[in-house]
N, C-alpha and C positions, 0 to 999 in steps of 0.2 A: 482527372486521370487517377487510376488505381494501381496499386502495387500487386504483385502476384498473390499476396496473402489476402486480397479482397478488401483492403482498407484504403480509403481516400487519402491522398497526400495532404499534409498540413499546409495552411496558407502561408506561414512564415518559413523563410529559408534559414538554414544553419550551416556552419562550417565544420560540424562534428564528423570526424571520420567514422565513428561508431554509430552513426545514425542509419537505421534501416531504409530511410527514404532518400536522404541526400548524401549519405556516405557509402562505404563499401561493405557494410556489415550485412551478412546474409542471415535471415531468420528462418527457423524451421522448427518442427516438433510441436510440443504441447502448447496450447494457449489456455490461460487462466484469467479469471476476472476477480479483482480484489480491490481493497481500499488502501490508499497510501497513508501510512501511519507516521512516517518520518522522512524528511528531506534534508537532514542536517549534513549529510555527506556530500561532497562535490560531485555533481552529475549522477547521483545515486538516490534512489527512493526505496524505502522499505515497504513492501506490499504484503497485505495480510488478508486471509479469508478463513471463514469457519466452515467446517464440514462435519457430518454426522457419521459415527462408526457404530455398527451394531455389535452388541455384546451378547453372544448366544446364551451364556450361563444365566444371566439375569433377564434375558428376553427384553432388553431395553437398548436405547441408543444413548451414546455420550457425545458431547460436543467437543470437537478438537479444532485446533487452530494451526494454520500453516503460515509461516512468515518467510518471505523471500526478498532478497535484494535484487533490484532491477536497474538498468541504465536509464536515466532520465535525460533525454535529449533536449537541447535548448528550444527546438521547434515545437515540442509538445509541452514542456515545462509544467509538469503536474505538481500540484501543491498538496499539503496535508488535508485529508478528508475527501479527496477526489476518488471517484470510482474509475479504475483503469483496466485496460486489457493488456496482458503481457504475453510474450511469446519467447520460446527458447532460442538461444544463439550460442556461438562459441564462447568459451570462458573469457571474460573481459578482465577478471581479477580472481583472487583466491575464492571469493564467495559470490561473485556476480556472474550468472549464466543466463540472465533474462534481460529483455529490453521492453520498455513501454512502447506500444504501437498506437494506442488510441485512448483518448479521454472520453468517458461515457457520461459523466455528470459529477455531482457531489453528494456525499452522504449527509442525510438530514440528522441533526443532533450529534454530529461527530465529536465536537468538543466536550459535550456533557458525558458521552460514553467513555472518552479517554480519561477524563477527570475521575469518574467513578472507578475505573480500572486502577488508576494510580492510588486512590484511597484504599482499595481492596488489597493492593500489594503491601502498602505500609501497615495496614491494619491499625491505623491510628485515626481516631475520629475526635476532632476537637470539640469539647463540650463547653459551651458558654454558660456561665452561671451569673445570674443577675444578683448583685449585692448592693442595696441602697441606691438603685437607679443607675449604677455603673456596671458595665460588663467586664468580667474578669475571664481570662482564658486559662 
C-alpha cells in the first residue's frame, strides 16, 4: 500500500501522531534528499545536503551546505549516516518544518567525513613526536 506521496508504508507500526503514515500529519510541498548528521534530539534528525551556486563574477561554482531539522518517526527511525528523503509539513516546533518519509540507504565513509570536518573546525592537529621510543603528544 502506498501513501498519496508515492512512498510505500513502513513495515513497523508507530503510535506517533506526527507520523505521515500512521498519524494525522499531512505532508506537502518540496521534497529533498540528504544525509542525517545528528539524531541527538528527541524524535528529531538534522539532515544536511550540499549544492553548488554559480558566481558570475569569477565564472566558477562554490559549494554550499543546507542543514534542516526534520521529524524522525519511530517507524522509520533514521540513524546518523543514513541517506533520507524529507518532505515539508506544518510547523512541528520553532525550527522543525519537515518530516522524514523514506530511508534510501547509508552514506559510505560518513564517520571519516564527520571526523575530518570536526578537525577542520578546531584547526588543531595533534602532532605526535617520537622521543626515545616513546610517543609524546
